[in-house]
PyMOL Python script that loads the backbone (N, CA, C, O; Angstrom):
from pymol import cmd

cmd.read_pdbstr("""\
ATOM      1  N   UNK A   1       0.707  -1.188  -0.010  1.00  0.00           N
ATOM      2  CA  UNK A   1      -0.132   0.123  -0.077  1.00  0.00           C
ATOM      3  C   UNK A   1       0.896   1.217  -0.016  1.00  0.00           C
ATOM      4  O   UNK A   1       2.097   1.018   0.168  1.00  0.00           O
ATOM      5  N   UNK A   2       0.301   2.443  -0.193  1.00  0.00           N
ATOM      6  CA  UNK A   2       1.027   3.546  -0.380  1.00  0.00           C
ATOM      7  C   UNK A   2       0.428   4.311   0.860  1.00  0.00           C
ATOM      8  O   UNK A   2      -0.679   4.083   1.347  1.00  0.00           O
ATOM      9  N   UNK A   3       1.210   5.128   1.236  1.00  0.00           N
ATOM     10  CA  UNK A   3       0.930   6.156   2.403  1.00  0.00           C
ATOM     11  C   UNK A   3      -0.040   7.158   1.696  1.00  0.00           C
ATOM     12  O   UNK A   3       0.214   7.704   0.622  1.00  0.00           O
ATOM     13  N   UNK A   4      -1.199   7.338   2.439  1.00  0.00           N
ATOM     14  CA  UNK A   4      -2.052   8.433   2.033  1.00  0.00           C
ATOM     15  C   UNK A   4      -3.062   7.845   0.853  1.00  0.00           C
ATOM     16  O   UNK A   4      -4.043   8.526   0.556  1.00  0.00           O
ATOM     17  N   UNK A   5      -2.846   6.699   0.242  1.00  0.00           N
ATOM     18  CA  UNK A   5      -3.758   6.143  -0.680  1.00  0.00           C
ATOM     19  C   UNK A   5      -4.738   5.420  -0.041  1.00  0.00           C
ATOM     20  O   UNK A   5      -4.458   4.672   0.896  1.00  0.00           O
ATOM     21  N   UNK A   6      -6.142   5.602  -0.557  1.00  0.00           N
ATOM     22  CA  UNK A   6      -7.423   4.944  -0.009  1.00  0.00           C
ATOM     23  C   UNK A   6      -7.444   3.389  -0.703  1.00  0.00           C
ATOM     24  O   UNK A   6      -7.527   3.166  -1.911  1.00  0.00           O
ATOM     25  N   UNK A   7      -7.360   2.518   0.226  1.00  0.00           N
ATOM     26  CA  UNK A   7      -7.499   0.994  -0.044  1.00  0.00           C
ATOM     27  C   UNK A   7      -8.691   0.386   0.518  1.00  0.00           C
ATOM     28  O   UNK A   7      -9.103   0.778   1.610  1.00  0.00           O
ATOM     29  N   UNK A   8      -9.359  -0.648  -0.202  1.00  0.00           N
ATOM     30  CA  UNK A   8     -10.450  -1.113   0.381  1.00  0.00           C
ATOM     31  C   UNK A   8      -9.995  -2.799   0.159  1.00  0.00           C
ATOM     32  O   UNK A   8      -9.613  -3.371  -0.862  1.00  0.00           O
ATOM     33  N   UNK A   9     -10.190  -3.275   1.437  1.00  0.00           N
ATOM     34  CA  UNK A   9      -9.642  -4.514   1.677  1.00  0.00           C
ATOM     35  C   UNK A   9     -11.002  -5.556   1.900  1.00  0.00           C
ATOM     36  O   UNK A   9     -11.750  -5.424   2.869  1.00  0.00           O
ATOM     37  N   UNK A  10     -11.158  -6.410   1.043  1.00  0.00           N
ATOM     38  CA  UNK A  10     -12.224  -7.419   1.088  1.00  0.00           C
ATOM     39  C   UNK A  10     -11.976  -8.765   1.811  1.00  0.00           C
ATOM     40  O   UNK A  10     -11.305  -9.602   1.206  1.00  0.00           O
ATOM     41  N   UNK A  11     -12.387  -9.020   2.883  1.00  0.00           N
ATOM     42  CA  UNK A  11     -12.136 -10.202   3.937  1.00  0.00           C
ATOM     43  C   UNK A  11     -13.441 -11.093   3.966  1.00  0.00           C
ATOM     44  O   UNK A  11     -14.594 -10.680   4.091  1.00  0.00           O
ATOM     45  N   UNK A  12     -13.031 -12.365   3.830  1.00  0.00           N
ATOM     46  CA  UNK A  12     -14.201 -13.326   3.498  1.00  0.00           C
ATOM     47  C   UNK A  12     -14.030 -14.334   4.709  1.00  0.00           C
ATOM     48  O   UNK A  12     -12.836 -14.505   4.958  1.00  0.00           O
ATOM     49  N   UNK A  13     -14.752 -14.940   5.406  1.00  0.00           N
ATOM     50  CA  UNK A  13     -14.815 -15.957   6.195  1.00  0.00           C
ATOM     51  C   UNK A  13     -15.578 -17.186   5.784  1.00  0.00           C
ATOM     52  O   UNK A  13     -16.798 -17.047   5.685  1.00  0.00           O
ATOM     53  N   UNK A  14     -15.117 -18.237   5.556  1.00  0.00           N
ATOM     54  CA  UNK A  14     -15.811 -19.437   5.077  1.00  0.00           C
ATOM     55  C   UNK A  14     -16.090 -20.140   6.148  1.00  0.00           C
ATOM     56  O   UNK A  14     -17.122 -20.780   5.941  1.00  0.00           O
ATOM     57  N   UNK A  15     -15.642 -20.334   7.243  1.00  0.00           N
ATOM     58  CA  UNK A  15     -15.899 -21.350   8.368  1.00  0.00           C
ATOM     59  C   UNK A  15     -16.371 -20.812   9.685  1.00  0.00           C
ATOM     60  O   UNK A  15     -17.431 -21.218  10.160  1.00  0.00           O
ATOM     61  N   UNK A  16     -15.639 -19.925  10.293  1.00  0.00           N
ATOM     62  CA  UNK A  16     -16.177 -19.471  11.542  1.00  0.00           C
ATOM     63  C   UNK A  16     -16.021 -17.831  11.731  1.00  0.00           C
ATOM     64  O   UNK A  16     -15.626 -17.159  10.779  1.00  0.00           O
ATOM     65  N   UNK A  17     -16.272 -17.361  12.702  1.00  0.00           N
ATOM     66  CA  UNK A  17     -16.416 -16.017  12.796  1.00  0.00           C
ATOM     67  C   UNK A  17     -14.641 -15.597  13.091  1.00  0.00           C
ATOM     68  O   UNK A  17     -13.957 -16.154  13.949  1.00  0.00           O
ATOM     69  N   UNK A  18     -14.198 -14.613  12.255  1.00  0.00           N
ATOM     70  CA  UNK A  18     -12.819 -14.142  12.518  1.00  0.00           C
ATOM     71  C   UNK A  18     -12.820 -12.699  12.752  1.00  0.00           C
ATOM     72  O   UNK A  18     -13.674 -11.951  12.276  1.00  0.00           O
ATOM     73  N   UNK A  19     -11.741 -12.278  13.578  1.00  0.00           N
ATOM     74  CA  UNK A  19     -11.629 -10.820  13.891  1.00  0.00           C
ATOM     75  C   UNK A  19     -10.433 -10.371  13.201  1.00  0.00           C
ATOM     76  O   UNK A  19      -9.374 -10.997  13.244  1.00  0.00           O
ATOM     77  N   UNK A  20     -10.605  -9.270  12.555  1.00  0.00           N
ATOM     78  CA  UNK A  20      -9.346  -8.570  11.549  1.00  0.00           C
ATOM     79  C   UNK A  20      -9.092  -7.272  12.568  1.00  0.00           C
ATOM     80  O   UNK A  20      -9.974  -6.416  12.624  1.00  0.00           O
ATOM     81  N   UNK A  21      -7.788  -7.119  13.436  1.00  0.00           N
ATOM     82  CA  UNK A  21      -7.576  -6.110  14.212  1.00  0.00           C
ATOM     83  C   UNK A  21      -6.161  -5.608  13.934  1.00  0.00           C
ATOM     84  O   UNK A  21      -5.209  -6.386  14.002  1.00  0.00           O
ATOM     85  N   UNK A  22      -5.992  -4.179  13.586  1.00  0.00           N
ATOM     86  CA  UNK A  22      -4.766  -3.650  13.645  1.00  0.00           C
ATOM     87  C   UNK A  22      -4.936  -2.085  14.204  1.00  0.00           C
ATOM     88  O   UNK A  22      -5.531  -1.227  13.552  1.00  0.00           O
ATOM     89  N   UNK A  23      -4.390  -1.867  15.368  1.00  0.00           N
ATOM     90  CA  UNK A  23      -4.577  -0.654  16.171  1.00  0.00           C
ATOM     91  C   UNK A  23      -3.958   0.605  15.276  1.00  0.00           C
ATOM     92  O   UNK A  23      -4.413   1.746  15.202  1.00  0.00           O
ATOM     93  N   UNK A  24      -2.905   0.110  14.687  1.00  0.00           N
ATOM     94  CA  UNK A  24      -2.068   1.324  13.988  1.00  0.00           C
ATOM     95  C   UNK A  24      -2.608   1.755  12.728  1.00  0.00           C
ATOM     96  O   UNK A  24      -2.248   2.828  12.245  1.00  0.00           O
ATOM     97  N   UNK A  25      -3.514   0.945  12.107  1.00  0.00           N
ATOM     98  CA  UNK A  25      -4.204   1.423  10.977  1.00  0.00           C
ATOM     99  C   UNK A  25      -5.689   1.543  11.091  1.00  0.00           C
ATOM    100  O   UNK A  25      -6.491   1.659  10.165  1.00  0.00           O
ATOM    101  N   UNK A  26      -5.957   1.490  12.536  1.00  0.00           N
ATOM    102  CA  UNK A  26      -7.607   1.754  12.988  1.00  0.00           C
ATOM    103  C   UNK A  26      -8.447   0.584  12.335  1.00  0.00           C
ATOM    104  O   UNK A  26      -9.545   0.865  11.854  1.00  0.00           O
ATOM    105  N   UNK A  27      -8.029  -0.575  12.302  1.00  0.00           N
ATOM    106  CA  UNK A  27      -8.963  -1.675  11.733  1.00  0.00           C
ATOM    107  C   UNK A  27      -9.440  -2.519  12.926  1.00  0.00           C
ATOM    108  O   UNK A  27      -8.576  -2.940  13.696  1.00  0.00           O
ATOM    109  N   UNK A  28     -10.724  -2.806  13.154  1.00  0.00           N
ATOM    110  CA  UNK A  28     -11.292  -3.763  13.951  1.00  0.00           C
ATOM    111  C   UNK A  28     -12.706  -4.371  13.455  1.00  0.00           C
ATOM    112  O   UNK A  28     -13.772  -3.841  13.768  1.00  0.00           O
ATOM    113  N   UNK A  29     -12.635  -5.330  12.792  1.00  0.00           N
ATOM    114  CA  UNK A  29     -13.560  -5.862  11.953  1.00  0.00           C
ATOM    115  C   UNK A  29     -13.926  -7.261  12.493  1.00  0.00           C
ATOM    116  O   UNK A  29     -13.016  -7.991  12.887  1.00  0.00           O
ATOM    117  N   UNK A  30     -15.097  -7.637  12.530  1.00  0.00           N
ATOM    118  CA  UNK A  30     -15.292  -9.266  12.520  1.00  0.00           C
ATOM    119  C   UNK A  30     -16.056  -9.600  11.529  1.00  0.00           C
ATOM    120  O   UNK A  30     -16.924  -8.834  11.109  1.00  0.00           O
ATOM    121  N   UNK A  31     -15.826 -10.844  10.999  1.00  0.00           N
ATOM    122  CA  UNK A  31     -16.365 -11.471   9.573  1.00  0.00           C
ATOM    123  C   UNK A  31     -16.870 -12.507  10.017  1.00  0.00           C
ATOM    124  O   UNK A  31     -16.054 -13.354  10.379  1.00  0.00           O
ATOM    125  N   UNK A  32     -18.142 -12.802  10.144  1.00  0.00           N
ATOM    126  CA  UNK A  32     -19.013 -13.862  10.481  1.00  0.00           C
ATOM    127  C   UNK A  32     -18.710 -14.826   9.389  1.00  0.00           C
ATOM    128  O   UNK A  32     -18.186 -14.466   8.335  1.00  0.00           O
ATOM    129  N   UNK A  33     -19.118 -16.321   9.708  1.00  0.00           N
ATOM    130  CA  UNK A  33     -18.996 -17.364   8.724  1.00  0.00           C
ATOM    131  C   UNK A  33     -19.967 -17.135   7.448  1.00  0.00           C
ATOM    132  O   UNK A  33     -21.182 -16.940   7.477  1.00  0.00           O
ATOM    133  N   UNK A  34     -19.144 -17.207   6.363  1.00  0.00           N
ATOM    134  CA  UNK A  34     -19.943 -17.251   5.135  1.00  0.00           C
ATOM    135  C   UNK A  34     -20.145 -15.881   4.626  1.00  0.00           C
ATOM    136  O   UNK A  34     -20.779 -15.624   3.603  1.00  0.00           O
ATOM    137  N   UNK A  35     -19.656 -15.139   5.283  1.00  0.00           N
ATOM    138  CA  UNK A  35     -19.882 -13.594   4.965  1.00  0.00           C
ATOM    139  C   UNK A  35     -18.525 -12.948   4.704  1.00  0.00           C
ATOM    140  O   UNK A  35     -17.423 -13.473   4.867  1.00  0.00           O
ATOM    141  N   UNK A  36     -18.827 -11.580   4.223  1.00  0.00           N
ATOM    142  CA  UNK A  36     -17.624 -10.977   3.570  1.00  0.00           C
ATOM    143  C   UNK A  36     -17.956  -9.323   4.013  1.00  0.00           C
ATOM    144  O   UNK A  36     -18.987  -8.661   3.891  1.00  0.00           O
ATOM    145  N   UNK A  37     -16.683  -8.997   4.546  1.00  0.00           N
ATOM    146  CA  UNK A  37     -16.746  -7.437   5.240  1.00  0.00           C
ATOM    147  C   UNK A  37     -15.637  -6.846   4.342  1.00  0.00           C
ATOM    148  O   UNK A  37     -14.625  -7.436   3.963  1.00  0.00           O
ATOM    149  N   UNK A  38     -15.998  -5.603   4.076  1.00  0.00           N
ATOM    150  CA  UNK A  38     -15.083  -4.544   3.284  1.00  0.00           C
ATOM    151  C   UNK A  38     -14.630  -3.393   4.336  1.00  0.00           C
ATOM    152  O   UNK A  38     -15.488  -2.706   4.890  1.00  0.00           O
ATOM    153  N   UNK A  39     -13.354  -3.227   4.568  1.00  0.00           N
ATOM    154  CA  UNK A  39     -12.758  -2.527   5.254  1.00  0.00           C
ATOM    155  C   UNK A  39     -12.101  -1.183   4.316  1.00  0.00           C
ATOM    156  O   UNK A  39     -11.361  -1.526   3.394  1.00  0.00           O
ATOM    157  N   UNK A  40     -12.277  -0.041   4.458  1.00  0.00           N
ATOM    158  CA  UNK A  40     -11.660   1.025   3.679  1.00  0.00           C
ATOM    159  C   UNK A  40     -10.745   1.736   4.799  1.00  0.00           C
ATOM    160  O   UNK A  40     -11.133   2.082   5.915  1.00  0.00           O
ATOM    161  N   UNK A  41      -9.364   1.892   4.234  1.00  0.00           N
ATOM    162  CA  UNK A  41      -8.382   2.326   5.155  1.00  0.00           C
ATOM    163  C   UNK A  41      -7.622   3.594   4.077  1.00  0.00           C
ATOM    164  O   UNK A  41      -7.743   3.528   2.854  1.00  0.00           O
ATOM    165  N   UNK A  42      -7.003   4.487   4.635  1.00  0.00           N
ATOM    166  CA  UNK A  42      -5.985   5.434   4.169  1.00  0.00           C
ATOM    167  C   UNK A  42      -4.881   5.486   5.201  1.00  0.00           C
ATOM    168  O   UNK A  42      -4.826   6.300   6.122  1.00  0.00           O
ATOM    169  N   UNK A  43      -4.008   4.528   4.946  1.00  0.00           N
ATOM    170  CA  UNK A  43      -2.867   4.506   5.978  1.00  0.00           C
ATOM    171  C   UNK A  43      -2.014   5.986   5.883  1.00  0.00           C
ATOM    172  O   UNK A  43      -1.672   6.410   4.779  1.00  0.00           O
ATOM    173  N   UNK A  44      -1.725   6.677   7.040  1.00  0.00           N
ATOM    174  CA  UNK A  44      -1.187   7.975   7.147  1.00  0.00           C
ATOM    175  C   UNK A  44       0.403   7.490   7.802  1.00  0.00           C
ATOM    176  O   UNK A  44       1.148   8.365   8.243  1.00  0.00           O
ATOM    177  N   UNK A  45       0.723   6.369   7.808  1.00  0.00           N
ATOM    178  CA  UNK A  45       2.097   5.979   8.505  1.00  0.00           C
ATOM    179  C   UNK A  45       2.712   4.981   7.716  1.00  0.00           C
ATOM    180  O   UNK A  45       2.158   3.905   7.491  1.00  0.00           O
ATOM    181  N   UNK A  46       3.950   5.314   7.239  1.00  0.00           N
ATOM    182  CA  UNK A  46       4.334   4.134   6.547  1.00  0.00           C
ATOM    183  C   UNK A  46       5.307   3.008   7.558  1.00  0.00           C
ATOM    184  O   UNK A  46       5.874   3.431   8.566  1.00  0.00           O
ATOM    185  N   UNK A  47       5.393   1.657   7.162  1.00  0.00           N
ATOM    186  CA  UNK A  47       5.808   0.831   8.028  1.00  0.00           C
ATOM    187  C   UNK A  47       5.226  -0.615   7.684  1.00  0.00           C
ATOM    188  O   UNK A  47       4.432  -0.840   6.771  1.00  0.00           O
ATOM    189  N   UNK A  48       5.712  -1.485   8.498  1.00  0.00           N
ATOM    190  CA  UNK A  48       5.370  -2.985   8.387  1.00  0.00           C
ATOM    191  C   UNK A  48       4.412  -3.257   9.642  1.00  0.00           C
ATOM    192  O   UNK A  48       4.819  -3.195  10.802  1.00  0.00           O
ATOM    193  N   UNK A  49       3.101  -3.563   9.283  1.00  0.00           N
ATOM    194  CA  UNK A  49       1.941  -3.857  10.403  1.00  0.00           C
ATOM    195  C   UNK A  49       1.764  -5.395  10.332  1.00  0.00           C
ATOM    196  O   UNK A  49       1.763  -6.087   9.314  1.00  0.00           O
ATOM    197  N   UNK A  50       1.611  -5.799  11.643  1.00  0.00           N
ATOM    198  CA  UNK A  50       0.955  -7.210  11.551  1.00  0.00           C
ATOM    199  C   UNK A  50      -0.458  -7.436  12.149  1.00  0.00           C
ATOM    200  O   UNK A  50      -0.738  -7.223  13.329  1.00  0.00           O
ATOM    201  N   UNK A  51      -1.147  -7.802  11.392  1.00  0.00           N
ATOM    202  CA  UNK A  51      -2.671  -7.872  11.894  1.00  0.00           C
ATOM    203  C   UNK A  51      -2.569  -9.162  12.620  1.00  0.00           C
ATOM    204  O   UNK A  51      -1.669  -9.976  12.414  1.00  0.00           O
ATOM    205  N   UNK A  52      -3.683  -9.338  13.616  1.00  0.00           N
ATOM    206  CA  UNK A  52      -3.965 -10.598  14.183  1.00  0.00           C
ATOM    207  C   UNK A  52      -5.572 -10.946  14.178  1.00  0.00           C
ATOM    208  O   UNK A  52      -6.370 -10.034  13.963  1.00  0.00           O
ATOM    209  N   UNK A  53      -5.965 -12.103  14.386  1.00  0.00           N
ATOM    210  CA  UNK A  53      -7.376 -12.380  14.441  1.00  0.00           C
ATOM    211  C   UNK A  53      -7.566 -12.386  15.961  1.00  0.00           C
ATOM    212  O   UNK A  53      -7.064 -13.146  16.790  1.00  0.00           O
ATOM    213  N   UNK A  54      -8.416 -11.350  16.133  1.00  0.00           N
ATOM    214  CA  UNK A  54      -8.753 -10.931  17.609  1.00  0.00           C
ATOM    215  C   UNK A  54     -10.188 -11.669  18.112  1.00  0.00           C
ATOM    216  O   UNK A  54     -10.800 -11.286  19.109  1.00  0.00           O
ATOM    217  N   UNK A  55     -10.598 -12.725  17.307  1.00  0.00           N
ATOM    218  CA  UNK A  55     -11.709 -13.431  17.594  1.00  0.00           C
ATOM    219  C   UNK A  55     -11.186 -14.969  17.864  1.00  0.00           C
ATOM    220  O   UNK A  55     -10.490 -15.491  16.993  1.00  0.00           O
ATOM    221  N   UNK A  56     -11.493 -15.657  18.987  1.00  0.00           N
ATOM    222  CA  UNK A  56     -10.976 -16.977  19.121  1.00  0.00           C
ATOM    223  C   UNK A  56     -11.752 -17.699  17.979  1.00  0.00           C
ATOM    224  O   UNK A  56     -12.981 -17.747  17.924  1.00  0.00           O
ATOM    225  N   UNK A  57     -10.800 -18.322  16.965  1.00  0.00           N
ATOM    226  CA  UNK A  57     -11.645 -19.092  15.895  1.00  0.00           C
ATOM    227  C   UNK A  57     -11.096 -20.592  15.580  1.00  0.00           C
ATOM    228  O   UNK A  57     -11.210 -21.230  14.533  1.00  0.00           O
ATOM    229  N   UNK A  58     -10.461 -20.966  16.811  1.00  0.00           N
ATOM    230  CA  UNK A  58     -10.156 -22.542  16.664  1.00  0.00           C
ATOM    231  C   UNK A  58      -8.738 -22.856  17.043  1.00  0.00           C
ATOM    232  O   UNK A  58      -8.030 -22.056  17.654  1.00  0.00           O
ATOM    233  N   UNK A  59      -8.309 -24.173  16.618  1.00  0.00           N
ATOM    234  CA  UNK A  59      -6.781 -24.650  17.186  1.00  0.00           C
ATOM    235  C   UNK A  59      -5.755 -23.764  16.468  1.00  0.00           C
ATOM    236  O   UNK A  59      -4.651 -23.628  16.993  1.00  0.00           O
ATOM    237  N   UNK A  60      -6.034 -23.147  15.299  1.00  0.00           N
ATOM    238  CA  UNK A  60      -4.947 -22.436  14.555  1.00  0.00           C
ATOM    239  C   UNK A  60      -5.161 -21.054  14.892  1.00  0.00           C
ATOM    240  O   UNK A  60      -4.575 -20.245  14.173  1.00  0.00           O
ATOM    241  N   UNK A  61      -5.769 -20.671  15.692  1.00  0.00           N
ATOM    242  CA  UNK A  61      -6.017 -19.072  15.927  1.00  0.00           C
ATOM    243  C   UNK A  61      -4.708 -18.399  16.135  1.00  0.00           C
ATOM    244  O   UNK A  61      -4.462 -17.399  15.462  1.00  0.00           O
ATOM    245  N   UNK A  62      -3.840 -18.843  16.998  1.00  0.00           N
ATOM    246  CA  UNK A  62      -2.532 -18.152  17.241  1.00  0.00           C
ATOM    247  C   UNK A  62      -1.469 -17.949  15.896  1.00  0.00           C
ATOM    248  O   UNK A  62      -0.484 -17.210  15.896  1.00  0.00           O
ATOM    249  N   UNK A  63      -1.874 -18.689  14.912  1.00  0.00           N
ATOM    250  CA  UNK A  63      -1.273 -18.592  13.728  1.00  0.00           C
ATOM    251  C   UNK A  63      -1.552 -17.796  12.619  1.00  0.00           C
ATOM    252  O   UNK A  63      -0.776 -17.635  11.677  1.00  0.00           O
ATOM    253  N   UNK A  64      -2.876 -17.202  12.750  1.00  0.00           N
ATOM    254  CA  UNK A  64      -3.681 -16.333  12.106  1.00  0.00           C
ATOM    255  C   UNK A  64      -3.011 -14.684  12.056  1.00  0.00           C
ATOM    256  O   UNK A  64      -3.470 -13.760  12.727  1.00  0.00           O
ATOM    257  N   UNK A  65      -2.194 -14.600  11.397  1.00  0.00           N
ATOM    258  CA  UNK A  65      -1.369 -13.190  11.168  1.00  0.00           C
ATOM    259  C   UNK A  65      -1.278 -12.981   9.656  1.00  0.00           C
ATOM    260  O   UNK A  65      -1.184 -13.865   8.805  1.00  0.00           O
ATOM    261  N   UNK A  66      -1.331 -11.407   9.434  1.00  0.00           N
ATOM    262  CA  UNK A  66      -1.102 -11.037   8.152  1.00  0.00           C
ATOM    263  C   UNK A  66      -0.076  -9.825   8.092  1.00  0.00           C
ATOM    264  O   UNK A  66      -0.155  -9.038   9.035  1.00  0.00           O
ATOM    265  N   UNK A  67       0.607  -9.640   7.390  1.00  0.00           N
ATOM    266  CA  UNK A  67       1.349  -8.286   7.309  1.00  0.00           C
ATOM    267  C   UNK A  67       1.077  -7.587   6.401  1.00  0.00           C
ATOM    268  O   UNK A  67       0.978  -8.064   5.270  1.00  0.00           O
ATOM    269  N   UNK A  68       0.858  -6.089   6.682  1.00  0.00           N
ATOM    270  CA  UNK A  68       0.596  -5.248   5.679  1.00  0.00           C
ATOM    271  C   UNK A  68       1.651  -4.253   5.524  1.00  0.00           C
ATOM    272  O   UNK A  68       2.001  -3.651   6.539  1.00  0.00           O
ATOM    273  N   UNK A  69       2.243  -3.971   4.352  1.00  0.00           N
ATOM    274  CA  UNK A  69       3.415  -3.220   4.266  1.00  0.00           C
ATOM    275  C   UNK A  69       2.785  -1.743   3.600  1.00  0.00           C
ATOM    276  O   UNK A  69       2.057  -1.802   2.609  1.00  0.00           O
ATOM    277  N   UNK A  70       3.080  -0.628   4.139  1.00  0.00           N
ATOM    278  CA  UNK A  70       2.702   0.804   3.781  1.00  0.00           C
ATOM    279  C   UNK A  70       3.975   1.601   3.424  1.00  0.00           C
ATOM    280  O   UNK A  70       4.728   2.075   4.275  1.00  0.00           O
ATOM    281  N   UNK A  71       4.146   1.707   2.114  1.00  0.00           N
ATOM    282  CA  UNK A  71       5.363   2.422   1.668  1.00  0.00           C
ATOM    283  C   UNK A  71       5.278   4.017   1.612  1.00  0.00           C
ATOM    284  O   UNK A  71       6.253   4.675   1.250  1.00  0.00           O
TER     285      UNK A  71
END
""", "prot")
cmd.dss("prot")
cmd.show_as("cartoon", "prot")
cmd.util.cbc("prot")
cmd.orient("prot")
């Protein structure tokens, strides 16, 4: 992503409710099973950000991370 550029993230959960959380980019979204959520962000800070699933979703919950790079 580019700093200052608006981006729409489309998130889909096939199985259980997942939570998509990243304080630095002001993202806090829950995605129910079988549903899609859209998150629109305009990052104002460059960096590498790691998101986590903040809604317990099963045995691999602790491994659910995603990295967002803002240039």
